[in-house]
N, C-alpha and C positions, 0 to 999 in steps of 0.2 A: 439102817443103823448108822449112827454118826460116831466117828473116832474122836476122842477127846484128848487134847494136849493142854497141859497147864501153861500158864503164862511163863513160868520158870523155864519150862522146856524150850519154848521159843527163844527166850533170852539166852539160854546156853548155846543154842544153835547159831544165833547171830554172833555171839562172842567168838565161837570157834571159827566162823567164816572170816571174821576180821583178822584173827590171828594168822590164818592161812594166807590171806592176802598180804599181810605185813611181811611174813616170812618169804613169800615169793618176791616181793619188792626188794627186800634186803639181799636176797640171793642174786637178783638181777643187777643191783648196784655194785656188788662186790665182784662180779664176773670180770675177768681180765679183758673181755671183748667190749665192755661198755664203760670202762674206766675213762673218764674225761678230765681227770685232774692234770695239772700242768706237769711236764717233765722238767725236773730241776737240774740245771747245768750251772756250774760255777766258773768264774773267771777271776784270776788274781794276776796283777802285774803292775807296772809303773804307770801311773796316771799323773804323777807330779814329779818334780825334780828334773835332772838333766836327761833322763830317759823317758819323759812323759810322752814324747812323740811315738815311741814304740807302742805304748799302751793305747794311744788314740788310734793308730793305724790298725792295731790288732782287733780292738773292739768294734771298729767300724766294719771290718771285713766279716766278722762273725755276726754282728747284728744284721747286716745285709742278707746273709744266707738264711738266718733264722726267720727274719721278717718275711722273706719270700716263701718259705715252706709253711709258716703259720698262716699266711694269707690264703693258702690253698687247703687249709684244714688241719695243718700240723701233721703229727704222726698218728694216723688212724683216729683222728678226732681230738688228739691231745696236743695242746699248744706247748711249745718249748719256751721255758722261762730261764733267762740268764741273769744270775746274780753276780755283780761285779764288786771287787774290792781293790783298793789301791795299796800297794806295798812300798811304793817309792824306791823300788830296787833294794829294799832292806830285807835281809834274811829273817830277822825276828818278826817283823810285821807280816811277812809272807807266811810263816808258820802259823801265826795267830789267825790270820785270815782263812787259811785252808782248814784249820781245825774247826773253825766256826761253820764253814761251808759243809763239812762232813757231818758234824754233830747236830747243827741247828737247821740247816737248809736241806739236808738229806739229798745231796747231789748224786747223780749217777755217772757224771763225767766232769772233768775240770780242765779248762784251758789255763795251765799253770806252768811256767810264768814267762814273761817277756825277757827275763834275764837268766842266763845259765846258772849263776850262783844261787839265786833264790829257787830256781827249779830243782836244783840238787838238794837244797835244804828241805823242801816240802815233799820230795819224792817218797821218802820212807813212810810218811803219814798216809799218803794216798794208796801206796802199795799195801800197807797193813789193812786199810779199809776196803781193799779190792775195788778201787775206783779208777777208771781210765783217766790217765793224765796226758793231755795233748799239749806239746810245748813247741815254741819256735826257737828255743835255745839251741845254740849250735855246738856246744861242748860234747865231745864224744863220751865223756864220763857219764852223761845222762843215760845212755843206752848200754852202759857197761856195768850196771848195777844188778843184773840178772832179775829184773822185774818184768813180769808179764803185763804190767799196767801202764807202761810208759810208751808214748808214741810221738814221733817228731813230724811236724807238718811241713817240713822243708828239708833240703839236703843238710847233712852234717857239715861242720866246719871244714874238714879236709877237702870236700868237693869244691868249695869256693877257692881255697888257697891253691889247690893243685892246678885248677884251671888257670888261675892268675899267673903263678910262677912259670908254668909251662909256656904260656904265651910270651911272657917277658924274656925268657931265656931263649926259646927256640925261634920265635918270630921277631923279637926286637933285639936279640943278641946281647942283652945286658949280662954282665958277670959280677958287678960290684954292688952288693945290696947292703942296706942297713935297716934296722927295725926299731920301731917305737910303739909301745902298747901299754894299756892299763894293767893293773895287777889283780883284776877280778878273773873269774873262771873263764869268761868269754875271751878276754884279751890275752891271757896266758895261753889259752888253747890255740887261738889263731896264730900266735907267734911260733908255737911248737910245730903247727902244721906247715907253716912257711919254711921253717928250718929243715924239716924232714924232706920237703920237696926239693929245696935247694941242694941238700945233701945227695939226693938221687941224681943230680946233675954234676956232682963233684964240686959243689960250691959251698962256701961258708960265709956268713956275713962279715963285712970288713971292720965292723965295730961291735963291741959288746951290746947285747940287747938292752935298750933303754926303756925303763918302766916309770909309771907315774900313778897317782891315785885318781880314781874316776872323776873326782870333783875339782881337780887341779885346773888352773887357767893359764899358768906360765910354764913354758917348757924350754927356756933358754939353756939351762944347764945340760939337759939331755941332748938338745940339738947341737950345742957346741961340741960335744963329744962325737956325735955322728958326723958333723961337717969336717972335723979334723981328719977323718979317715977317707975323705973324698969319694963318697959313694956315687954311683950313677942313679940309683933308685932308693927312695925311702919308702918302706912298707909300713902301712898303718895296721894296727891290730885292735885298736879300741873302738869306742862308740862314735856316733855321728858328730856330736858337738865338740868333743875334745879333739877328734881327728881334724875337724874343720879349723879349729884354733891352731893346731900344730902346722897345718898346711900354710896358713897365713904367716905364722912366725918363722917357718923355714924359709919362705920367700923373702921375708924382711931381713933375714940373716944372710941372704945371698945365695941360697941354694937354687940352681937352675935346672937340675935334673928332673927325672920322672918321679911323680908321686903316684902311689897305687895302694889298693886295699881291697878287702872283701865286701861282704854284703852291706855293712854299715856305711860304706862310702857311696854306694849307689842309691842315695836318698836325697830328697829335697832339703832335708835339714842340713846335711853336709854342705850342699851347694849354698844355702843361705848363710851358713856360718863362715865358710871359706871365702865367699864373695867371688871376685874376679879370678882369684888364684885357683879356683876349682876347675877352670878351663884346662882340658887335656888330661885330667886325672883319670886313670884307668881303674876299673872296678869289675867285680863279678857279682852276678845275681841269678837267682832262679827264675826271675820274671822281670822283663825290661819293657817290652813293646806292647802297649795296649791295642795296637792294630795288627798283631801277629796273625790272628785267625778269627774266625767267626765267634769262637768261645770267648776270647779275650775282649773282643769288641763289645759283646753283649754284657760282659761283666763290667767293663769300663763305663758303658753307658748307664747301667743301673747304679753303679757307685757314684758317678757324677750327678745323677738325678737325685740321689738320696743325700749326699754329703756336700755337694756344691763344688767339688774339685776332682781332678783326675786321680785315680789310684796309682800306687807304686808297688814295689815288690812285697813289702810287709803286709799291706792290706790284701794282696792277692794270696799270699800263703795262708793268712788267717781264714780267708774265704774257702780255700781248699780244705783246711782243717775242719771248718764247720760243715762243709759238704760231706766229708768223710764221717763225721759224727752222725749226721742225718742219715746216711746210708746204714750205719751201724745200728741206730735206733730202730729203723724199719726192719732190719734183719732180726733184732732181738725181740721185737714185739711178738706176743703181749707181755712177756716176762722181762721187762726192762729194768735191769739192775746194773750196778757198776761192773760186776763180773761178766754179765751177759753182753754188755756193750764192748768190754775189752776183748772178749772172745770173737765178737762179730768184726771188730776192727782187724784182728789178726787174720781173719778169713777174707779180707778185701784183696782182690787181685785185679790188675789192669785197670785201676781207676784212672780215667783220663781227666786230669786237672789242669789248672792254669799254668802250673809249673812242670807239666809233662805227666808221664805215667808213674803211678805209685803202686807198689806191691809190698805190703808190710811183711817183714820177716819176723823171726822169733824175738829179736831184740827191740823191735819197734821202729826200725828204720824203713822208710817207704820210698822217699824221693832221692835221686842220686845225681841228676844232671844240672849243671849250671852254665850260664852264658857270660860272655865277655861284653863289657860296655865301656864307653868313654863319655866324659862330660864335654859336650860340644854346644857352643852358643848357649850355655847355661841350662842345657837339657840332658837328661839321661838318654844316651843313644847306643843302640846295640851295634857291636862290631860284627861285620860279616865274616 
């Protein structure tokens, strides 16, 4: 006896089989363990204007770290994609850029921004969106906003200025200081940290704090006021280019004393701008010597190979920041969101980076140690 099935029955069975296969395929595609879409990371900072070098160094350090991990397969098969925007150190542009990164690019972390003032302006937007913000800005105000989503990839401003002032007072025995700085968040912050450390030694500047706009090029009026007070040391608080111009103009006006400053002074841009008067200028940095150890040598070789010149402190701290994000992405996998990345960053302990050991606290501070340097024969040289 033969069983009989209609042609319609066979068609129904075939259709059902196809549906089951499609459902299985969809389920597999949506599984967190097989998601191969890129992980979107944002970057906003100065790529044009007087602070363009900060953006160049920052993106080069980050690109190097991300390229290295992507070449090894990314984060469990997912490539890291970095979208960059130029804010030219302008608060309004920075806010517009970050809003786009959040709403259109759907980032899970943002390197935002190279300047403290812009970083402060964009911080509320990233915090509301629950997206991790990694910044090289040095202002302590950044980590004083009670945000669980802000992280600094280098020591805060006081670490640089405390190291500098302690050396100048205790080792060089200077007592007469004057200050000149720009009027943005970074410059004002550095000047305040300098004053606080001087006060701890019972010292006050011999002249009123002299300030200027970040795009100024002539500083004769401010320097005349400073030189009238006969300081032994002029402390810089502003960025690389303006500080370099001030150094040249101070020497032209007859100042023969010590010139010194924080992280922005220990850069090739300061040396290029100041020219021969950069010789002997004292600075502090979290990273100075590319030959310090096996880790710095490997980083410097990879940086040189990719970009064609040796790295300096800003590129190194950016590389550290990117490596910390990579570690957090791996820890957050497979549920990679802004919130999970931020929580993973807070859980990082004893990270051994180019700038030393990092342990993120509840405020987002991780690095704390800085080094002393001097410009010698046109080179950034670490002081023993």
